[in-house]
C-alpha positions, 0 to 999 in steps of 0.5 A: 371732886367727882362726877356723879351718875345722873338718873334718867327718866323714867327712874322712879327716884326722880319722882321723890320729893326732896327734903330741906337742907338743915345745914350748909356745911363742908359736906354739902359744899363738896356735893355742890362742887361734884354737882357742878363738875357733873353738870358741866361735863354732861353738858348742862346748864342746871342740875338738881340734887334729885337728879344725882339721887340725893333727895335734898333741896339743892340745885346748881345752875350756870347759863353763861356761854363761858360757864363762868357764872355759877349759881347755888340755890339751897332750899329755893322757894319761889316767892313771886312769878310773872309773865309767860315765856315758852322755851324749848327745854331739854333735861340731863335726865331725859337725854336727847329730847327737847320740847316747848314748855311754858314757864314764868318769865320772871321769878323772885326766889329766896334761898341759901347760898353756898356759904349758908347765907339767906338770899333773895334774888330776881331772875329772868330769861334763861336763868329763871326758866332753868331755876323753875325747871330744877325746882320742879325736879326737887318736887318730883316733877320733870319737864315731860310732865308738861307734855301730853301723855302720848308724847311722854309715853313715846319718850319713855319707850324710846329711852327704855329701848335705847337702854336695852340696846346699850345693855345688850352691847355691854353684855 
């Protein structure tokens, strides 16, 4: 397994729409393992392939406190959503920033699992929020897109300034 590099906002590769996965094979399962390792090390509760510069419709999630309930979603498709919840979201691609976002409270999703079997699941609470957040990544959207232009601009400028400062320290 290998830790992958997570792209950070405003990297334009985060806006690229992911393409469907044709085949769940050993290569994809190795990517899944690497994504879990990367997500747990970050630490995070969800990671979309887009965030590690792989533009395929794949996401991993584990919202359990003990990190012992991993979920794999290949080609996820939300079939139904209902209810409304507002939660404070963060993102591994927007490190250090948390904002309230409105999402569906309950979702029904069709997807392929790690073995390539077609599944359908109903999710609520934090896992439902996480899956919606990660599917947004696969569609080229970030949680900052739900914020005002002023907030989004402020976050972008702060992150760019932090990167410049880090680069100056390394140089």
